[in-house]
N, C-alpha and C positions, 0 to 999 in steps of 0.2 A: 504494500500500500504506500502510495506517495504521500509525503508530508507537505502540507501547504507552506508556501513561502511566508515569512514574517518580516516585519520591520519595526524596530524599536524607535519611538519618538518621545520627546519631552515637549509638552505644550503647557505653557504657564509654569507651574511648579510640579506638575504631575507627569509620571512616566507611564506610557501605554505601549502595548504591543499591537501592531496592526496585522491582520491576517488576510492573506489572499485566499479567495474562495477556490474550491475545486473547479476544474475546467468547465464543466457543464453549468454549474451555478454561476460562474463568472460570466459565461456567455449570455445567459438569460439576464443577469444583472446589467450587463453592457447594453443588451438589446432594449431593455426597459428604459435605461438611462438615456439612450440615444433617442428613443421615441418621445420621451417627455421633455428632454432638454436640448439635445443636439439638433434635432429637426427644427424646433422653433428658433434655435440659435442660427442655423443656416438661413432661415427666412429673414432674420434681422441683420445678417452679415453681408459683406460684399462677395463672399465665396458662393459659387453656385453649386458646388459639390462638396461632400464631406472631405474629400481629399484636399480641397482648397484650404481647410483648416489645419492641415499639416504644415509644420514649419520646415525649414530647410536643414534641420539638424541631421547629423550623420546617421542616427538611428531611426529617422523618420517619425519621431515622437510628435504627438499632438501638442500644439501650443496651448498649454493648460491655462496660462494667464488670459489669453484671448477668449477662451471658453468661459472661464470664471467671470470675466468682466461682461460677457454677453448674457450670462444667466439672469441678469436683472430683468430682461424682457420675458423670461420664461418661468421665473420662480415667484411664488407668493408664499404666505405663511402656511397654508394648507399643504402645498407640495413640499415645502421645507420640512415640516413635521413628518410627513409621510416618508420621505427619504432618510431623515434622521432615524426614525423608528426602524426602517428597513436595514440600514447600515448596522445599527446596534443589535437588532434581533437576529441578523444573519451571523452575529459573532465576529464582526470585523475588528472590534476594539476590545482588548483585554487589559485588565489592570491587576495588580497584586493587592489583595486585601491586607489589613493589619495583621491577620493571623497567618499570613504567608501563602494563602491559597490564591490561585489565579481565578478570575471571574470575568464574565462578559460584562462590559459596561452597559447599564440599562438606561432607558430614556428617563426614568424617574431619578436616576443618580446624577444627571447632568449638572443640576444646580449645586450639588455637593462638591463637584470637582471644579466648576468654572464660575467665575464672577464676571468675566468679560465675554460677551456674545461672539466676538471675533475669534476667540480661542476655540469655540465650538465649530465655527465654520472652517478653521484651519484643520481641526481634527477630521472633520468630514471630508474635506478636500484631500487630505493625505490618504485616508482610507479608500476613497474613490480612485485616486490616481494609482495607488498600488494595484488595484483591481483592473485598471485599464492598460497595464503594461502590455506591450506588443500589439495594441489595437491599431497604432499607426502603421505598423508593418502589414497588418491585415488589410487595412483600407488601401494602402498602396498596391497590394496584390490585385484588388478589384479594379483599380483605376489604371493599371499598367496598360500602356498602348502597344507594348511589344507582345505580339501574339506568339504562342509556342514556347514561352519561357516558363511554363508552369514547373513548380518544384515538386510535383507529385511523382512518386516512383511506385512501381508494383513490386510486391514481395515475391 
């Protein structure tokens, strides 16, 4: 069984471990995220294709800051709560309790850990970005104009 990738972060004064979903759940997470946020973002941006949101970085990563800044047209309190609950209930954020046990951060615990709303947004962004790793490469594979360069091999 494969172990999911993790990333340790400190936000404010608290340490968290972010967890990458298993491949299928990550795929559905990204599909839902793009439907709710990336599609409206494209409608508000100058890019006419999702590949247009890719920056020119060597790894073909998405320009996360452009996406985050464009969220203002697609996000409201209801969708923010929905996605915060989803990120937390999917177990993407873990912390260590005072007794040393690891636990999923719950929605009800947010105010216990944060006094600044910006820190909550940063935590969510970090969890989402970890789960969008390689999406830029996937998008480039769909938008490639070079026919016949598929990287599919038969066993």
